[in-house]
PDB file of N, CA, C, O and CB in Angstrom:
ATOM      1  N   MET A   1       2.542  81.812  -1.745  1.00  0.00           N
ATOM      2  CA  MET A   1       1.908  83.517  -2.085  1.00  0.00           C
ATOM      3  C   MET A   1       0.701  83.484  -3.118  1.00  0.00           C
ATOM      4  O   MET A   1      -0.394  83.962  -2.824  1.00  0.00           O
ATOM      5  CB  MET A   1       3.234  84.645  -2.930  1.00  0.00           C
ATOM      6  N   VAL A   2       0.980  82.858  -4.412  1.00  0.00           N
ATOM      7  CA  VAL A   2       0.241  83.108  -5.452  1.00  0.00           C
ATOM      8  C   VAL A   2      -1.285  82.445  -5.007  1.00  0.00           C
ATOM      9  O   VAL A   2      -2.332  82.859  -5.507  1.00  0.00           O
ATOM     10  CB  VAL A   2       0.983  82.491  -6.789  1.00  0.00           C
ATOM     11  N   GLU A   3      -1.239  81.484  -4.107  1.00  0.00           N
ATOM     12  CA  GLU A   3      -2.682  81.022  -3.742  1.00  0.00           C
ATOM     13  C   GLU A   3      -3.258  82.204  -2.996  1.00  0.00           C
ATOM     14  O   GLU A   3      -4.425  82.582  -3.107  1.00  0.00           O
ATOM     15  CB  GLU A   3      -2.739  79.615  -2.790  1.00  0.00           C
ATOM     16  N   GLU A   4      -2.210  82.830  -2.117  1.00  0.00           N
ATOM     17  CA  GLU A   4      -2.983  83.739  -1.054  1.00  0.00           C
ATOM     18  C   GLU A   4      -3.547  85.238  -1.881  1.00  0.00           C
ATOM     19  O   GLU A   4      -4.531  85.881  -1.514  1.00  0.00           O
ATOM     20  CB  GLU A   4      -1.752  84.166   0.374  1.00  0.00           C
ATOM     21  N   LEU A   5      -2.738  85.557  -2.958  1.00  0.00           N
ATOM     22  CA  LEU A   5      -3.127  86.930  -3.558  1.00  0.00           C
ATOM     23  C   LEU A   5      -3.970  86.316  -3.814  1.00  0.00           C
ATOM     24  O   LEU A   5      -4.695  86.141  -2.835  1.00  0.00           O
ATOM     25  CB  LEU A   5      -2.472  87.806  -4.574  1.00  0.00           C
ATOM     26  N   ARG A   6      -4.383  85.734  -4.890  1.00  0.00           N
ATOM     27  CA  ARG A   6      -5.599  84.635  -5.852  1.00  0.00           C
ATOM     28  C   ARG A   6      -6.714  85.194  -4.877  1.00  0.00           C
ATOM     29  O   ARG A   6      -7.399  85.980  -5.532  1.00  0.00           O
ATOM     30  CB  ARG A   6      -5.375  82.392  -5.814  1.00  0.00           C
ATOM     31  N   LYS A   7      -7.157  85.106  -3.609  1.00  0.00           N
ATOM     32  CA  LYS A   7      -7.874  84.863  -2.533  1.00  0.00           C
ATOM     33  C   LYS A   7      -8.545  86.779  -2.759  1.00  0.00           C
ATOM     34  O   LYS A   7      -9.762  86.955  -2.698  1.00  0.00           O
ATOM     35  CB  LYS A   7      -6.749  84.204  -0.904  1.00  0.00           C
ATOM     36  N   ILE A   8      -7.847  87.679  -2.937  1.00  0.00           N
ATOM     37  CA  ILE A   8      -7.612  89.207  -3.064  1.00  0.00           C
ATOM     38  C   ILE A   8      -8.555  89.148  -4.441  1.00  0.00           C
ATOM     39  O   ILE A   8      -7.986  89.041  -5.527  1.00  0.00           O
ATOM     40  CB  ILE A   8      -5.738  89.850  -3.223  1.00  0.00           C
ATOM     41  N   GLU A   9      -9.881  89.213  -4.375  1.00  0.00           N
ATOM     42  CA  GLU A   9     -11.055  89.454  -5.703  1.00  0.00           C
ATOM     43  C   GLU A   9     -10.410  90.296  -6.699  1.00  0.00           C
ATOM     44  O   GLU A   9      -9.968  89.839  -7.752  1.00  0.00           O
ATOM     45  CB  GLU A   9     -12.583  90.315  -5.251  1.00  0.00           C
ATOM     46  N   LYS A  10     -10.351  91.573  -6.360  1.00  0.00           N
ATOM     47  CA  LYS A  10      -9.595  92.529  -7.388  1.00  0.00           C
ATOM     48  C   LYS A  10      -8.297  92.386  -8.385  1.00  0.00           C
ATOM     49  O   LYS A  10      -8.075  92.554  -9.584  1.00  0.00           O
ATOM     50  CB  LYS A  10      -9.225  93.487  -6.646  1.00  0.00           C
ATOM     51  N   LEU A  11      -7.569  91.982  -7.224  1.00  0.00           N
ATOM     52  CA  LEU A  11      -6.069  91.243  -8.179  1.00  0.00           C
ATOM     53  C   LEU A  11      -6.106  90.347  -9.326  1.00  0.00           C
ATOM     54  O   LEU A  11      -6.153  89.130  -9.146  1.00  0.00           O
ATOM     55  CB  LEU A  11      -5.192  90.285  -7.302  1.00  0.00           C
ATOM     56  N   ARG A  12      -6.082  91.052 -10.940  1.00  0.00           N
ATOM     57  CA  ARG A  12      -5.775  89.562 -11.559  1.00  0.00           C
ATOM     58  C   ARG A  12      -4.409  89.091 -11.757  1.00  0.00           C
ATOM     59  O   ARG A  12      -3.539  89.555 -11.020  1.00  0.00           O
ATOM     60  CB  ARG A  12      -6.341  89.427 -12.907  1.00  0.00           C
ATOM     61  N   GLU A  13      -4.028  88.044 -12.849  1.00  0.00           N
ATOM     62  CA  GLU A  13      -3.032  87.230 -12.758  1.00  0.00           C
ATOM     63  C   GLU A  13      -2.046  88.430 -13.071  1.00  0.00           C
ATOM     64  O   GLU A  13      -1.189  88.470 -12.188  1.00  0.00           O
ATOM     65  CB  GLU A  13      -3.084  85.886 -13.702  1.00  0.00           C
ATOM     66  N   ARG A  14      -1.909  89.193 -13.804  1.00  0.00           N
ATOM     67  CA  ARG A  14      -0.855  90.189 -14.056  1.00  0.00           C
ATOM     68  C   ARG A  14      -0.402  90.985 -13.096  1.00  0.00           C
ATOM     69  O   ARG A  14       0.748  91.369 -12.884  1.00  0.00           O
ATOM     70  CB  ARG A  14      -1.176  90.981 -14.944  1.00  0.00           C
ATOM     71  N   HIS A  15      -1.439  91.214 -12.504  1.00  0.00           N
ATOM     72  CA  HIS A  15      -1.189  92.235 -10.935  1.00  0.00           C
ATOM     73  C   HIS A  15      -0.519  90.959  -9.980  1.00  0.00           C
ATOM     74  O   HIS A  15       0.424  91.458  -9.366  1.00  0.00           O
ATOM     75  CB  HIS A  15      -3.143  93.032  -9.974  1.00  0.00           C
ATOM     76  N   ILE A  16      -0.653  89.546  -9.641  1.00  0.00           N
ATOM     77  CA  ILE A  16      -0.002  88.852  -8.961  1.00  0.00           C
ATOM     78  C   ILE A  16       1.979  88.458  -9.604  1.00  0.00           C
ATOM     79  O   ILE A  16       3.072  88.355  -9.048  1.00  0.00           O
ATOM     80  CB  ILE A  16      -1.119  87.642  -8.879  1.00  0.00           C
ATOM     81  N   GLU A  17       1.424  88.356 -11.103  1.00  0.00           N
ATOM     82  CA  GLU A  17       3.231  88.574 -11.410  1.00  0.00           C
ATOM     83  C   GLU A  17       3.498  89.432 -10.849  1.00  0.00           C
ATOM     84  O   GLU A  17       4.090  89.204  -9.794  1.00  0.00           O
ATOM     85  CB  GLU A  17       3.889  88.873 -12.757  1.00  0.00           C
ATOM     86  N   SER A  18       3.182  91.114 -11.275  1.00  0.00           N
ATOM     87  CA  SER A  18       4.070  92.087 -11.591  1.00  0.00           C
ATOM     88  C   SER A  18       4.172  91.728  -9.286  1.00  0.00           C
ATOM     89  O   SER A  18       5.322  91.352  -9.059  1.00  0.00           O
ATOM     90  CB  SER A  18       3.279  94.046 -12.773  1.00  0.00           C
ATOM     91  N   ILE A  19       3.253  91.791  -7.796  1.00  0.00           N
ATOM     92  CA  ILE A  19       3.707  91.905  -7.160  1.00  0.00           C
ATOM     93  C   ILE A  19       4.714  90.672  -6.904  1.00  0.00           C
ATOM     94  O   ILE A  19       5.810  90.857  -6.375  1.00  0.00           O
ATOM     95  CB  ILE A  19       2.947  92.332  -6.544  1.00  0.00           C
ATOM     96  N   ILE A  20       4.291  89.468  -7.294  1.00  0.00           N
ATOM     97  CA  ILE A  20       5.693  88.516  -7.061  1.00  0.00           C
ATOM     98  C   ILE A  20       6.781  89.264  -7.656  1.00  0.00           C
ATOM     99  O   ILE A  20       7.717  89.143  -6.866  1.00  0.00           O
ATOM    100  CB  ILE A  20       5.673  86.937  -7.822  1.00  0.00           C
ATOM    101  N   ASN A  21       7.190  90.062  -8.762  1.00  0.00           N
ATOM    102  CA  ASN A  21       8.554  89.879  -9.372  1.00  0.00           C
ATOM    103  C   ASN A  21       8.949  91.303  -8.432  1.00  0.00           C
ATOM    104  O   ASN A  21      10.090  91.354  -7.972  1.00  0.00           O
ATOM    105  CB  ASN A  21       8.711  89.892 -11.401  1.00  0.00           C
ATOM    106  N   MET A  22       8.117  92.297  -8.194  1.00  0.00           N
ATOM    107  CA  MET A  22       8.708  93.338  -7.355  1.00  0.00           C
ATOM    108  C   MET A  22       8.413  93.331  -5.896  1.00  0.00           C
ATOM    109  O   MET A  22       8.766  94.356  -5.313  1.00  0.00           O
ATOM    110  CB  MET A  22       8.316  94.580  -7.843  1.00  0.00           C
ATOM    111  N   LEU A  23       8.040  92.726  -5.423  1.00  0.00           N
ATOM    112  CA  LEU A  23       7.730  92.362  -3.818  1.00  0.00           C
ATOM    113  C   LEU A  23       7.620  93.803  -3.018  1.00  0.00           C
ATOM    114  O   LEU A  23       8.411  94.332  -2.236  1.00  0.00           O
ATOM    115  CB  LEU A  23       9.131  91.334  -3.055  1.00  0.00           C
ATOM    116  N   PRO A  24       6.756  94.093  -3.352  1.00  0.00           N
ATOM    117  CA  PRO A  24       6.582  95.591  -3.023  1.00  0.00           C
ATOM    118  C   PRO A  24       7.104  95.568  -1.124  1.00  0.00           C
ATOM    119  O   PRO A  24       7.329  94.409  -0.773  1.00  0.00           O
ATOM    120  CB  PRO A  24       4.540  96.162  -3.410  1.00  0.00           C
ATOM    121  N   GLN A  25       7.256  96.367  -0.243  1.00  0.00           N
ATOM    122  CA  GLN A  25       7.946  96.504   1.054  1.00  0.00           C
ATOM    123  C   GLN A  25       6.689  97.201   1.634  1.00  0.00           C
ATOM    124  O   GLN A  25       5.953  96.771   2.522  1.00  0.00           O
ATOM    125  CB  GLN A  25       9.499  97.388   1.096  1.00  0.00           C
ATOM    126  N   ASP A  26       6.587  98.453   0.899  1.00  0.00           N
ATOM    127  CA  ASP A  26       5.269  99.141   1.634  1.00  0.00           C
ATOM    128  C   ASP A  26       4.293  99.866   0.913  1.00  0.00           C
ATOM    129  O   ASP A  26       4.241  99.673  -0.301  1.00  0.00           O
ATOM    130  CB  ASP A  26       5.646 100.112   2.606  1.00  0.00           C
ATOM    131  N   MET A  27       3.468 100.709   1.465  1.00  0.00           N
ATOM    132  CA  MET A  27       2.185 101.075   0.493  1.00  0.00           C
ATOM    133  C   MET A  27       2.505 102.035  -0.562  1.00  0.00           C
ATOM    134  O   MET A  27       1.560 102.313  -1.301  1.00  0.00           O
ATOM    135  CB  MET A  27       0.964 101.735   1.296  1.00  0.00           C
ATOM    136  N   ASP A  28       3.905 102.747  -0.860  1.00  0.00           N
ATOM    137  CA  ASP A  28       4.080 103.497  -2.026  1.00  0.00           C
ATOM    138  C   ASP A  28       4.894 102.479  -2.921  1.00  0.00           C
ATOM    139  O   ASP A  28       4.882 102.843  -4.097  1.00  0.00           O
ATOM    140  CB  ASP A  28       4.821 104.935  -1.745  1.00  0.00           C
ATOM    141  N   GLU A  29       5.330 101.753  -2.787  1.00  0.00           N
ATOM    142  CA  GLU A  29       5.542 100.924  -3.593  1.00  0.00           C
ATOM    143  C   GLU A  29       4.965 100.281  -4.533  1.00  0.00           C
ATOM    144  O   GLU A  29       5.304 100.153  -5.709  1.00  0.00           O
ATOM    145  CB  GLU A  29       5.822 100.412  -3.183  1.00  0.00           C
ATOM    146  N   LEU A  30       3.481  99.611  -3.602  1.00  0.00           N
ATOM    147  CA  LEU A  30       2.718  98.599  -3.646  1.00  0.00           C
ATOM    148  C   LEU A  30       1.258  99.952  -5.074  1.00  0.00           C
ATOM    149  O   LEU A  30       0.481  99.847  -6.023  1.00  0.00           O
ATOM    150  CB  LEU A  30       2.198  97.890  -1.439  1.00  0.00           C
ATOM    151  N   LYS A  31       1.736 100.758  -4.320  1.00  0.00           N
ATOM    152  CA  LYS A  31       0.973 102.061  -5.156  1.00  0.00           C
ATOM    153  C   LYS A  31       1.557 102.096  -6.730  1.00  0.00           C
ATOM    154  O   LYS A  31       0.756 102.192  -7.659  1.00  0.00           O
ATOM    155  CB  LYS A  31       1.403 103.766  -4.321  1.00  0.00           C
ATOM    156  N   LEU A  32       2.725 102.028  -6.925  1.00  0.00           N
ATOM    157  CA  LEU A  32       3.525 102.441  -7.750  1.00  0.00           C
ATOM    158  C   LEU A  32       2.919 100.656  -9.445  1.00  0.00           C
ATOM    159  O   LEU A  32       3.139 100.620 -10.655  1.00  0.00           O
ATOM    160  CB  LEU A  32       5.573 102.559  -6.615  1.00  0.00           C
ATOM    161  N   LEU A  33       2.290  99.768  -8.619  1.00  0.00           N
ATOM    162  CA  LEU A  33       1.794  98.707  -9.102  1.00  0.00           C
ATOM    163  C   LEU A  33       0.768  98.621 -10.131  1.00  0.00           C
ATOM    164  O   LEU A  33       0.589  97.930 -11.134  1.00  0.00           O
ATOM    165  CB  LEU A  33       1.455  98.159  -8.209  1.00  0.00           C
ATOM    166  N   PHE A  34      -0.003  99.810  -9.378  1.00  0.00           N
ATOM    167  CA  PHE A  34      -1.553  99.926 -10.215  1.00  0.00           C
ATOM    168  C   PHE A  34      -1.576 101.304 -10.156  1.00  0.00           C
ATOM    169  O   PHE A  34      -2.674 101.647  -9.716  1.00  0.00           O
ATOM    170  CB  PHE A  34      -3.097  99.183  -9.480  1.00  0.00           C
ATOM    171  N   ALA A  35      -0.673 102.517 -10.464  1.00  0.00           N
ATOM    172  CA  ALA A  35      -0.805 103.742 -10.607  1.00  0.00           C
ATOM    173  C   ALA A  35      -1.332 103.494 -12.365  1.00  0.00           C
ATOM    174  O   ALA A  35      -2.311 104.209 -12.579  1.00  0.00           O
ATOM    175  CB  ALA A  35       0.681 104.664 -10.132  1.00  0.00           C
ATOM    176  N   ASN A  36      -1.071 102.979 -13.153  1.00  0.00           N
ATOM    177  CA  ASN A  36      -1.758 102.809 -14.656  1.00  0.00           C
ATOM    178  C   ASN A  36      -2.661 102.086 -14.554  1.00  0.00           C
ATOM    179  O   ASN A  36      -3.145 101.920 -15.674  1.00  0.00           O
ATOM    180  CB  ASN A  36      -1.017 102.271 -15.766  1.00  0.00           C
ATOM    181  N   GLU A  37      -3.344 101.371 -13.582  1.00  0.00           N
ATOM    182  CA  GLU A  37      -4.880 100.293 -13.929  1.00  0.00           C
ATOM    183  C   GLU A  37      -5.896 101.134 -13.622  1.00  0.00           C
ATOM    184  O   GLU A  37      -5.917 102.241 -13.083  1.00  0.00           O
ATOM    185  CB  GLU A  37      -5.181  98.746 -12.901  1.00  0.00           C
ATOM    186  N   ILE A  38      -6.811 100.354 -14.096  1.00  0.00           N
ATOM    187  CA  ILE A  38      -8.101 101.051 -14.369  1.00  0.00           C
ATOM    188  C   ILE A  38      -8.732 100.284 -13.341  1.00  0.00           C
ATOM    189  O   ILE A  38      -9.871 100.736 -13.231  1.00  0.00           O
ATOM    190  CB  ILE A  38      -8.789 100.987 -15.912  1.00  0.00           C
ATOM    191  N   VAL A  39      -8.541  99.275 -12.471  1.00  0.00           N
ATOM    192  CA  VAL A  39      -8.597  98.898 -11.188  1.00  0.00           C
ATOM    193  C   VAL A  39      -8.403  99.475 -10.085  1.00  0.00           C
ATOM    194  O   VAL A  39      -7.270  99.869  -9.811  1.00  0.00           O
ATOM    195  CB  VAL A  39      -8.060  98.190 -11.080  1.00  0.00           C
ATOM    196  N   THR A  40      -9.327  99.631  -9.319  1.00  0.00           N
ATOM    197  CA  THR A  40      -9.349 100.416  -7.484  1.00  0.00           C
ATOM    198  C   THR A  40      -9.276  99.448  -7.012  1.00  0.00           C
ATOM    199  O   THR A  40      -9.974  98.491  -7.344  1.00  0.00           O
ATOM    200  CB  THR A  40     -10.651 101.300  -6.677  1.00  0.00           C
ATOM    201  N   VAL A  41      -8.306  99.422  -5.998  1.00  0.00           N
ATOM    202  CA  VAL A  41      -7.866  98.698  -5.086  1.00  0.00           C
ATOM    203  C   VAL A  41      -8.214  99.027  -4.403  1.00  0.00           C
ATOM    204  O   VAL A  41      -8.629 100.102  -4.838  1.00  0.00           O
ATOM    205  CB  VAL A  41      -6.964  98.469  -4.876  1.00  0.00           C
ATOM    206  N   SER A  42      -8.569  98.972  -2.991  1.00  0.00           N
ATOM    207  CA  SER A  42      -8.651  98.959  -1.664  1.00  0.00           C
ATOM    208  C   SER A  42      -7.613  98.856  -0.622  1.00  0.00           C
ATOM    209  O   SER A  42      -6.954  97.845  -0.380  1.00  0.00           O
ATOM    210  CB  SER A  42      -9.330  98.156  -1.487  1.00  0.00           C
ATOM    211  N   ASP A  43      -7.526 100.028  -0.011  1.00  0.00           N
ATOM    212  CA  ASP A  43      -6.528 100.244   0.799  1.00  0.00           C
ATOM    213  C   ASP A  43      -6.266  99.124   1.902  1.00  0.00           C
ATOM    214  O   ASP A  43      -5.208  99.055   2.528  1.00  0.00           O
ATOM    215  CB  ASP A  43      -6.770 101.490   1.347  1.00  0.00           C
ATOM    216  N   ASP A  44      -7.365  98.236   2.078  1.00  0.00           N
ATOM    217  CA  ASP A  44      -7.436  97.154   2.657  1.00  0.00           C
ATOM    218  C   ASP A  44      -6.978  95.995   2.079  1.00  0.00           C
ATOM    219  O   ASP A  44      -5.956  95.533   2.587  1.00  0.00           O
ATOM    220  CB  ASP A  44      -8.480  97.035   2.960  1.00  0.00           C
ATOM    221  N   ASP A  45      -7.391  95.488   1.286  1.00  0.00           N
ATOM    222  CA  ASP A  45      -6.888  94.780   0.264  1.00  0.00           C
ATOM    223  C   ASP A  45      -5.316  95.515   0.358  1.00  0.00           C
ATOM    224  O   ASP A  45      -4.473  94.741   0.809  1.00  0.00           O
ATOM    225  CB  ASP A  45      -7.851  94.944  -1.230  1.00  0.00           C
ATOM    226  N   LYS A  46      -4.931  96.546   0.089  1.00  0.00           N
ATOM    227  CA  LYS A  46      -3.295  96.508   0.128  1.00  0.00           C
ATOM    228  C   LYS A  46      -2.428  96.380   0.851  1.00  0.00           C
ATOM    229  O   LYS A  46      -1.277  96.056   0.558  1.00  0.00           O
ATOM    230  CB  LYS A  46      -2.822  97.226  -0.138  1.00  0.00           C
ATOM    231  N   LYS A  47      -3.059  96.725   2.384  1.00  0.00           N
ATOM    232  CA  LYS A  47      -2.620  95.994   3.179  1.00  0.00           C
ATOM    233  C   LYS A  47      -2.525  94.550   3.325  1.00  0.00           C
ATOM    234  O   LYS A  47      -1.591  94.152   4.020  1.00  0.00           O
ATOM    235  CB  LYS A  47      -3.029  96.353   3.881  1.00  0.00           C
ATOM    236  N   LYS A  48      -3.500  93.462   2.680  1.00  0.00           N
ATOM    237  CA  LYS A  48      -3.429  92.201   2.494  1.00  0.00           C
ATOM    238  C   LYS A  48      -2.040  91.480   2.017  1.00  0.00           C
ATOM    239  O   LYS A  48      -1.389  90.538   2.468  1.00  0.00           O
ATOM    240  CB  LYS A  48      -4.412  92.005   1.657  1.00  0.00           C
ATOM    241  N   VAL A  49      -1.882  92.390   0.852  1.00  0.00           N
ATOM    242  CA  VAL A  49      -1.128  92.604  -0.143  1.00  0.00           C
ATOM    243  C   VAL A  49       0.214  92.403   0.849  1.00  0.00           C
ATOM    244  O   VAL A  49       0.699  91.378   1.330  1.00  0.00           O
ATOM    245  CB  VAL A  49      -1.432  94.048  -0.990  1.00  0.00           C
ATOM    246  N   LEU A  50       0.488  93.381   0.920  1.00  0.00           N
ATOM    247  CA  LEU A  50       1.802  93.539   1.762  1.00  0.00           C
ATOM    248  C   LEU A  50       1.850  92.688   3.226  1.00  0.00           C
ATOM    249  O   LEU A  50       2.857  92.647   3.934  1.00  0.00           O
ATOM    250  CB  LEU A  50       1.971  95.188   2.105  1.00  0.00           C
ATOM    251  N   SER A  51       0.657  92.064   3.524  1.00  0.00           N
ATOM    252  CA  SER A  51       0.599  90.992   4.260  1.00  0.00           C
ATOM    253  C   SER A  51       1.446  89.757   3.907  1.00  0.00           C
ATOM    254  O   SER A  51       2.304  89.125   4.524  1.00  0.00           O
ATOM    255  CB  SER A  51      -0.643  90.700   4.300  1.00  0.00           C
ATOM    256  N   ILE A  52       0.814  89.629   2.517  1.00  0.00           N
ATOM    257  CA  ILE A  52       1.243  88.291   2.643  1.00  0.00           C
ATOM    258  C   ILE A  52       2.513  88.511   1.479  1.00  0.00           C
ATOM    259  O   ILE A  52       2.804  87.723   0.580  1.00  0.00           O
ATOM    260  CB  ILE A  52      -0.091  87.027   2.297  1.00  0.00           C
ATOM    261  N   VAL A  53       2.997  89.485   1.707  1.00  0.00           N
ATOM    262  CA  VAL A  53       4.547  89.603   0.700  1.00  0.00           C
ATOM    263  C   VAL A  53       4.850  90.072   2.005  1.00  0.00           C
ATOM    264  O   VAL A  53       4.315  91.176   1.900  1.00  0.00           O
ATOM    265  CB  VAL A  53       4.899  90.774  -0.981  1.00  0.00           C
ATOM    266  N   LYS A  54       5.277  90.055   3.072  1.00  0.00           N
ATOM    267  CA  LYS A  54       6.264  90.331   4.166  1.00  0.00           C
ATOM    268  C   LYS A  54       5.993  88.873   4.770  1.00  0.00           C
ATOM    269  O   LYS A  54       6.716  88.701   5.751  1.00  0.00           O
ATOM    270  CB  LYS A  54       5.944  91.797   5.257  1.00  0.00           C
ATOM    271  N   LYS A  55       5.233  87.844   4.511  1.00  0.00           N
ATOM    272  CA  LYS A  55       5.184  86.664   5.217  1.00  0.00           C
ATOM    273  C   LYS A  55       6.349  85.655   4.198  1.00  0.00           C
ATOM    274  O   LYS A  55       7.264  84.944   4.614  1.00  0.00           O
ATOM    275  CB  LYS A  55       3.410  86.091   5.339  1.00  0.00           C
ATOM    276  N   PHE A  56       6.022  85.845   3.099  1.00  0.00           N
ATOM    277  CA  PHE A  56       7.161  84.945   2.276  1.00  0.00           C
ATOM    278  C   PHE A  56       8.450  85.890   1.566  1.00  0.00           C
ATOM    279  O   PHE A  56       8.888  85.656   0.440  1.00  0.00           O
ATOM    280  CB  PHE A  56       6.286  84.069   0.890  1.00  0.00           C
ATOM    281  N   THR A  57       8.834  86.735   2.251  1.00  0.00           N
ATOM    282  CA  THR A  57      10.043  86.908   1.980  1.00  0.00           C
ATOM    283  C   THR A  57      10.937  87.397   3.354  1.00  0.00           C
ATOM    284  O   THR A  57      12.146  87.611   3.260  1.00  0.00           O
ATOM    285  CB  THR A  57      10.031  87.850   0.828  1.00  0.00           C
TER     286      THR A  57
END
């Protein structure tokens, strides 16, 4: 999962760690992870993250 998440350019290691710890199942949960971040993750990238998480859970 980590390797696939690293392919998404905007994600930093701390984001990847948070995603793995939380395993968000929908867009609302994923948005919570980025609520206090300066980085802007596109909706397409968010969909990719959710797809990756679902593949591994």
